[in-house]
C-alpha positions, 0 to 999 in steps of 0.5 A: 499499500502507498501512503499517498492513497490516504487523503485524511488522517484516521478519525477517532471513530476509525480508531475505535472501530478498528480496536473494537475487535479483539482479533484485530487488537491481537494482530496489531499488538503482535506487530508492535513487538515484531522485529523491525529488521524483518517487519513482516509476519504470517497471519495464522489461522489459529489466532483463537484458542477455541479450535471449533471456531478456527475456520470461522475466524479464518474466514472473518480474518480474510473477509473482514479484519485484514481488509479493514486494517489494510484499508485504513493503512494500519497494515499492509496485507499481501493476500497472495502470500498472506503476509502482514506488515506494519502499514503507513499509519501504524505508528499513528496508533502505536502509543494507544496500542501500547497503552491498551496492551500495558493496561489490559486488566 
């Protein structure tokens, strides 16, 4: 994705919408700590603990969660290789993600 494709900043509503889902938060949290020298990570189908929901979650990730994060520039998602990288706007929400992660009690 290209940073120029975004014409405006993320709104507060966009940020809350993205962070409202625990699977999107988990993916973004994983990217916080990811090694900057290898800034891509594979999205795993087993993001959830409940095995019976793994297929349903995979469908949700591919059709809802990853596209939503990609459209907002928070990740760059290569559908062919299923690679996810930090997007052009990831650093905009990093402080909020770190705050949420550090106070997740």
